[in-house]
SEDRENZA-49175 format. One line per field, with one value per residue (C-alpha): x, y, z; residue number from 1. Coordinates in steps of 0.001 Angstrom, whole numbers, m for minus. Example, Ala and Ser with C-alpha at 12.3 -4.5 7.8 and 13.67 -1.06 7.14 Angstrom:
% SEDRENZA-49175
px: 12300 | 13670
py: m4500 | m1060
pz: 7800 | 7140
i: 1 | 2
END
This chain:
% SEDRENZA-49175
px: 101826 | 98380 | 97788 | 98160 | 101595 | 102927 | 101603 | 103346 | 106712 | 106304 | 105194 | 107777 | 110699 | 111595 | 110352 | 113117 | 110023 | 110242 | 113307 | 113007 | 114676 | 114475 | 112652 | 112296 | 116080 | 116834 | 114121 | 115720 | 119140 | 117617 | 116650 | 120103 | 121312 | 119015 | 119968 | 124234 | 123586 | 122287 | 121337 | 117996 | 119623 | 117297 | 116464 | 115355 | 111422 | 110162 | 109773 | 107715 | 105585 | 105375 | 104047 | 101768 | 100046 | 99680 | 98370 | 95085 | 95371 | 91598 | 90099 | 87452 | 88621 | 87838 | 90245 | 90075 | 90677 | 93497 | 95090 | 94343 | 95771 | 99047 | 99251 | 98697 | 101736 | 103894 | 103528 | 103938 | 107189 | 108793 | 107822 | 108572 | 106436 | 107359 | 108266 | 109422 | 112077 | 113352 | 112684 | 114897 | 117725 | 117570 | 120565 | 120517 | 117387 | 115563 | 115200 | 114804 | 111362 | 110238 | 110004 | 107867 | 105554 | 105094 | 104096 | 102121 | 100209 | 99115 | 98397 | 96074 | 94625 | 94160 | 92466 | 90191 | 89140 | 88430 | 86526 | 83994 | 84128 | 83576 | 82631 | 80946 | 83848 | 86529 | 84764
py: 108834 | 106819 | 105657 | 102055 | 102796 | 104351 | 101234 | 98666 | 100656 | 100561 | 96747 | 95654 | 97687 | 99816 | 96848 | 94509 | 91944 | 91716 | 89825 | 87070 | 84272 | 84511 | 87932 | 87084 | 86665 | 89827 | 91406 | 89938 | 91345 | 94988 | 94356 | 93450 | 96563 | 98568 | 96317 | 97125 | 100580 | 101064 | 104570 | 106471 | 108512 | 111169 | 110055 | 106722 | 107531 | 103766 | 103540 | 106864 | 105143 | 102155 | 104398 | 106366 | 103298 | 101796 | 105115 | 104811 | 100553 | 99742 | 103137 | 104648 | 107968 | 111071 | 113871 | 115386 | 112047 | 111143 | 114884 | 114017 | 110950 | 112323 | 114973 | 112734 | 110074 | 113239 | 114148 | 111092 | 110262 | 113245 | 112979 | 109123 | 108132 | 105162 | 102387 | 104013 | 105815 | 102548 | 100973 | 103222 | 101743 | 98311 | 97628 | 98390 | 98882 | 97040 | 100389 | 102393 | 100980 | 99973 | 103260 | 104162 | 101458 | 101865 | 105468 | 104312 | 101902 | 104271 | 106968 | 104111 | 104288 | 107954 | 107898 | 105397 | 107640 | 110351 | 108396 | 107469 | 110824 | 112629 | 110163 | 112748 | 114871 | 111822 | 109296
pz: 76994 | 77598 | 81665 | 80236 | 78447 | 81912 | 83744 | 81386 | 81609 | 85161 | 85404 | 83134 | 84862 | 81777 | 79320 | 80808 | 81331 | 78244 | 77372 | 75315 | 77325 | 81133 | 81951 | 85494 | 85821 | 83879 | 86361 | 89117 | 88124 | 88255 | 91525 | 92453 | 90590 | 92746 | 95898 | 95270 | 94474 | 98367 | 98150 | 97110 | 94040 | 93162 | 89861 | 90927 | 92051 | 91841 | 95534 | 95224 | 92921 | 94822 | 98037 | 95554 | 94624 | 97840 | 99132 | 96415 | 96074 | 96415 | 96675 | 94095 | 94455 | 91939 | 91130 | 94663 | 96677 | 94410 | 95138 | 98845 | 98525 | 96795 | 99547 | 102400 | 100906 | 100294 | 103725 | 105390 | 103068 | 104654 | 108134 | 107750 | 110826 | 112747 | 111401 | 107968 | 109210 | 111163 | 107736 | 105906 | 107759 | 105993 | 103892 | 100282 | 98069 | 100634 | 103256 | 100027 | 99035 | 102297 | 103797 | 101008 | 101349 | 104856 | 104291 | 101575 | 103950 | 106514 | 103616 | 102408 | 105789 | 105918 | 102347 | 103926 | 106653 | 104352 | 102340 | 105368 | 106710 | 103305 | 100666 | 98195 | 98300 | 97366 | 95607
i: 1 | 2 | 3 | 4 | 5 | 6 | 7 | 8 | 9 | 10 | 11 | 12 | 13 | 14 | 15 | 16 | 17 | 18 | 19 | 20 | 21 | 22 | 23 | 24 | 25 | 26 | 27 | 28 | 29 | 30 | 31 | 32 | 33 | 34 | 35 | 36 | 37 | 38 | 39 | 40 | 41 | 42 | 43 | 44 | 45 | 46 | 47 | 48 | 49 | 50 | 51 | 52 | 53 | 54 | 55 | 56 | 57 | 58 | 59 | 60 | 61 | 62 | 63 | 64 | 65 | 66 | 67 | 68 | 69 | 70 | 71 | 72 | 73 | 74 | 75 | 76 | 77 | 78 | 79 | 80 | 81 | 82 | 83 | 84 | 85 | 86 | 87 | 88 | 89 | 90 | 91 | 92 | 93 | 94 | 95 | 96 | 97 | 98 | 99 | 100 | 101 | 102 | 103 | 104 | 105 | 106 | 107 | 108 | 109 | 110 | 111 | 112 | 113 | 114 | 115 | 116 | 117 | 118 | 119 | 120 | 121 | 122 | 123
END
C-alpha cells in the first residue's frame, strides 16, 4: 500500500469522508463513537498516529531523523511528561487523543533541537 493511500485512509477516517451525503456528519459520528467509548482500546491507534505526525511535522528529516522522532515520541508517550498525563484524564476521547498530541508537541521540539545540533545526521 502506498504512503499516499495510507494517508488518504487516515485522513478520511477509513473512507468515511467519502460518504455521498454529509461526509462531515459521518465523520462527526465516528468522533462521537470514539468519544462514547471513552477508553483507549488497543486496536484504536489513531491517537498514536496523530502524535507521531505532530512529532515530525514541518521537519525535513531523513530516515535517521524519522527513526529518532519515532523513538522520542514512543518514550514521551510512555512517560507522559506534564501536562500529557493530566490531559489523559480528560473525559472520553479527548484525553485519549490529547495526551498523545502533547507528547507529539514535545517530540517535535526535541526533533527540532536534534536537527539544530546535528543537521547532517538528521536531515
